C-alpha angles and dihedrals in degrees: 000000000000114000129203106193111177117239088238088068095060124092130185121223113215090232088083091064107041095159099048124096115236091256093052090045091054090048092050092050092051090051086063092054089248122127105185129085142171120222125204142208094214101068122119094273091056089226132094091231100034107213094340130091120247089249091054091051089047090053092048090051092051092047090051095043088243125154115208103216101182148346117229118245163011108178129219096006093169096054099060122187132147093275093052091046090050091051089048092053090049092050091047088051090049091049091050092048096050093041097247115165098212148015125220121233119206125190128234110285107187103093095268110131117233117197124234088243092055091047091050090049090051091050091050090052094047097044097076091042092056090045090053090058095038093238127140116234119223116195113208117194112213115219097206113125090242095051120119092215114034104151125083091198091053092046090054091049092050092049089053093047090050089054093225125138094236120134134213127261113206118202118193091212094052092043089057093048094055105081095206096046096102094053095059104028108091094035097036106039124072106207090203087069095051110107099183142357123217118211130200137139138228129202098163109120099217119119115284094245089058097053117115136180088272090072093055113110134150125295123288139168091261096047109152091204090063087220092165091055090046089054091048090055093047090051091048089051090055104261110162100170137102132300117208123196108227114172117166108188119129088229086085089069086078097046121113124208091268092054092052093048092048094049094048092048091048092051093049090048091050092052096047106033116020121101 
């Protein structure tokens, strides 16, 4: 299947450029002809905006023609306590200040089970808070064996049962890690309710259950995640939303601007043109 995904549907997660300032990151993205980015709260500075104010980041984005799609992430959204709620309010405030459209919600990932009822209750609590700030919530299942919410189909069901307008974030890495993902996906996931898709690649040969974020690189012809094939299926199912590149490996600490640009271009080419 030959894809033709428009450049306007690609987004760049800041994780690919850990050593770039926000201004340099925005400039690099525009060099690629892309105008959408994801910011994070787990960069070296520990803040979404580094040493800038939200208003300054918003102004830089406008000057660069950049759209800030999301901030990553509230954690753990399904184990709510006052500290998590306080972090959520801060991230919602950050999202509002920088002009981000949405905020990602990640489940507890330490082996502690969280019931469906507790996850629904958390979603019901968070729904009005997101509405107050005018920010879209994106629930991202994590496929790690120790994750408390691994299934995209289940996440979508819980969102519906909670009656909140949150959408689903699909990640090709986490889809691959969850051994039952394929069974439920086409029957259990409504692509119209997917708000974003994260893309990365893995070539490391270790068993799937042992894969971590450190093994996540950009796409390649020998990608074990089969991210290209996952994208093909999403397109066939009618997905028309955004794809964000989100590699995690520490190897990117050594990348220069030219390396980042090359890898993003190669990944887009692989998705659109390779056999």
